[in-house]
Steps between C-alpha positions, in 0.01 A plus 500: 500500500621849414333826600553868436373801695430803281455836673346750259617853578474770238637848563197708406211556739246779467295484820797444734821621332789251517266270693707185464797647688321753720598460866261281697571523872859599428589267209421495126177306476637255243751374756219342705391293201855397408583403859183291535568316174862430590405387850248254356801321348294305246603667174796418279501857370371823656495772238361850458356607165542875473563778252660719768871498586447636853254220577745253349782624725285472815382155398854375448613635837216302661618180336267475201611445142439752220621314191352750255333841488137476394398667175322833554209377287424250778515765772211726409185564705310254281756218489346189654685297762466176305680652200790597726514144637501350150782737406706387799439128442587533132819691583614205710392246239706684239796433730410131519344522848150361556320532833213257554333722760488871562371753745429864424533723805412868500764746628246692709395205713668558836254269674598196293658227711742214429250256653220592259737487204602150604138399557396633160777319313442178695130508412579567134738206471310246710160571343601502134318834458602754239517789746440603860374847594474658849151636564339718767134476589294818460412623848159618380299286253508658152153356437367767736699785351352836401549697181419863423259532209354836394623646827326239714639211705352170385588137563697336223321172575160590651400135517736471799338781698365254758777241471712464811870565447590160644280329241680652202779321318841644602673708232879545482744735331859464385735572792742674263810330640617205292399238241642148484485329162619220277713669236357302210145581610569871524676507163214309339204685654668840545303555822580533870175320579544186294227247425574295812569759771490424873445758776720578798288703742659781703344722764441871446784577740746303288451686172471858377486618141700825476376748241461821704670678789212383722571140396866554584421619852261209549771253392739653754236467774438136410872428495541653847210294630630176351851548634416683824700809407 
């Protein structure tokens, strides 16, 4: 078995400038991801795919590999993660290196842990699934959500007006941390959520998508709570 960890870290970021190396509780945020991946000690290669030389330098100092600089065409606001992963896998294949399994980890995932990375990869390999994705349950049932229509608040699903929350099917969202996959499956389907995808459920405290300054502060609060800082 061979496995590669691919950390996708482009230089551009509109909502939070230089987000991938912005200081998070005193350290560039990408260092938390790199350290967790290295500590998991389950990958033959830990690499960072980036178009930015400053990010590359920080990644190398942390112990990650940066074997190539990503093409700027794959580092735009609209470039999809799966395309970046395919680019990385094909770069290695062009060098005669094939990894049976892979794991994409986002650089702004300071709450990711070595234990969950190991659990995700173990589940992927033992189950024969194409991919494993960490999920978080919605704290409030989306079936009872409200929308604003013509200036008025109305239920999106009025048939659930009298349905008890505990009787509704749980809904989940992508935790936004990492994706474990079989390389051949990802290359064939060109999706993070492949045909046979298994869930790895995390709690709300263990994940935080970071798109705004408010998200950033929430991630810091969660980190302090998790590690008693």
